N, C-alpha and C positions, 0 to 999 in steps of 0.2 A: 908539431905548431907553428905557423910562421908569426912572430909577433911584427904589424906593419907600424909607423910613425910618420905621422906628417905633421912638422913643426910650419904653425904660420903665424904670422904679429901679431893674434890676437889669443888665437886659442891652438894647444897641440889636439889632435886623434889620433887616436890609436885603437887597434885591433887584433884580434889574433883571426887566422885562416887555417882551417884545418881539412883538407881537403878539398871540399868543394864548395864553403860556402863560410861565410865569417861567422864564427863564433860568441866572442864578445865586442865591445866597442868602451870607448872612454873619451872623453872630451873634459882637458883642462886646459886654465890660465897657461899662456905662456909669458912666460918668465926669465929672460935673457941673464937674469944674473943668477938665478939658481947655482947651488955647486955640482959636481959630480958625485959625490955621495949623498946629496938631497936631490937626485936624479935616480940613484941606486934605490936607496926610501922609496921613493916615491913609486915608481915598477915594481919593486917586489911587494910592497902590498897592495897593488892590484892585481900582478899575477896571483899571489896565493891565495887572495880573497875566494879567488875563482879556480882554485886548485890547476894553473897555466905556466908548463913546461914552454917555455920555444926552444924551439933546433935550430932559427937561423932569424935572423931580421932585417929590416927595410926601413932604408929612412931616404926621408923629401923632407927639406927644411928652407925657409928662405930668411932665417934668421942664424947667421956666418959664426955669431958666437954658443950659439947652442948647438950646435953642427959638430963643433970644437970639443965643447962637454959632455955631451951626448955619444957621442960616436964610441969611446974605450966603452962606456956605462954598457952601449948595448953588446959592445964585442964580448966582454965577459958574460954580460948576462947571457947571450943566445947562442954563443959562439961566433957563424958566420954573418957576416954583415955587409950589403948592399946598400950605398950610398948612392943617390938618381945624382948625375951630374958629368961634366966632361970626364971622357975616357973608361963610361960603362955601356953598356951595351941595353942599351932599349929596343929595339928592330925599330927602331922608327924615326925615319930622316927628316933633319931637321933644317927645312929653307929658308930660313933667312939670314940675312945681314950677319947676326954673330949670333950664331949658337950657343956659346958659351951662357951668352947674359940672359936666356929665356929661362924663368922663375921654375925649381926642380918640379913643383906642383903642377905646374900647367902642365907639363910636360907629363906627370904621371895620369892626371886628367885625362888628355888626350891620347893614350894607352888605354884606360880604362873606356873613352866613350869609346872608340872601336871595338874593344871586346864587347860591348852592350851593343850597338846601333850598327857597326858596320861604317864604309867610310863612302861618300865625304857626313863629317857629322860636325855640329859644331857644341862647344861647350859655355855654357856659364856657369860664371863662379861666382858666389854672392858671398864673400866674403871681406876683411880687412880694407883689400881692392875687389871693385868691381872688375871683371876680366872674362871677355869674352876671344876665343881662340876658335881656328876654323884648321879642319883636318880635311886634304882636301883629297877628291878622289883618288887617287894614290895612292891612299895609304902616308901621307908626310903631312910633319904639322909646317902649316903656312905663314903661323902670327899670328895677328888679333889685335885688341884693342885692351887699354888698361884705364880705368875711370875710379875716384873713388868709391869707397863702400859706402854703405845706409850710414853709418855706426859714424862716420867717421864724418861725413857731411853734416849731423846729424850735432855733433861736438863741436866742428867750426865753426856752425852759422849761429849757437848759441856762444860760444868763445867770443866772436867776432860785433855780437851785437849788444846793447847797450840793455833790452827793456826783455829782449827773447828769455823765455827760460826751458829747462828738458821736459822733453814729454813723451809718454810711454811711445813705443814705434806699434803704434794698431793702427787699423784702415778707422777713420772718421766717418761718423755718421752719412755723410758727402763730400763730393771734391770742393765743392761750396761753402768752406769752415765758416761755424756762424760764431765761433770763437778764435782769439789768438791761438789756444790748442789744437781746436779742429783744424785749424787752417793750416797752423806748422806739420801738422801731422798727413794735409791732406797734398802738401809742399814735398814731402817726403818722399812718403809712401807713393803716392800716384806718380811722383817727378819722378820719380828712379825708375819704375817702370816703364815710361815712357820713353825714358833714354837708354833701356834695355830695349823697348820695343825699336826704337830706331835707330842706334847699331847693329841686330840682328838684320833688319832691313839693309840697311849699306853692305853688309858683309853677307847677305843669300844674295844682293847684284850683284858681287863678281864670280856667282859663279852660273854656269850654261842650266841648271836648275834646285830645288829647293834641296836643303838636306834638312834633315833632322833634330833637335835642339835637344839636348841633355844638361838640367839647372845641377847644380850643385851648392856647399857652402853653410854654414849657418842661419843664412838671413834666406837660405831661396824657398823654405816654405812658406816666408811672410808674403816674399815679393812677387812670386811666379804666379798666384791664381787671380794678380791685376796686374799682368802683360796681357798683349793681343794675342802673341806669338804663343803654338804649343809649344809646352816643352815638359818632359818626364825629367822626375826628381832622384835623384841618386846621394841619398847621403855616403854612399860607401866610396863614391865614383875611385876617387884619389886614394885609397887604401886600396882597390882593386887593381888600380894601375902598378901600385906600390908593389902587390905579389906578381905581375906579372915580369915587371921588370927584373925582381929576386930568379924567379923562372929561367928567365931568360938569360941570367949568369950565373949561373950552374956548370 
């Protein structure tokens, strides 16, 4: 059984892989100040509840403080640990100006997308940030775009205005909001869908032929239905990429 952990800025997604399928999935809040003992208790409780005994682990993280804390915990609990980063064999060439600066989650997403869709392929990750990444027809990572995430934008809108308040992130009755709440929802939901469509249009324009698009991230199911571009949603995309990286480093 393989333990897979993806640490994002807002949430940490974990899962276990057994043979050819994902068996368990958990999503918890990312708390940078958690101690190693707290992580050990958290993981022990989750694994014990489902009677899981990992024999290896793979980690991707965009929060360095959590990476430092979590690494020895995973090494103790799972034995062999592979951390996505410089020096780790991913099997994917990184064709950008500084390969060391690309997020581990974006690389894991790209690897998972190629496994699922082949190359070329585009990946949209609807998380704390909204990212669009391109894997070229040669199977190498070509870069992409980074924009604010939906929740980040909603929080900024409230904090920067005197009269607007927080709204539930659900589609309003119409793109023409008939109240301040509905107008805010329309701007956030449809505005972000339009932004993603615009980014995909521009990235697709750099290709000789259209590439399939796969979406992931906690907000994918909310936003994808309102995008014009056809996208497959894969909630396990990052974890699948982690599993492949682990296997390539055995």
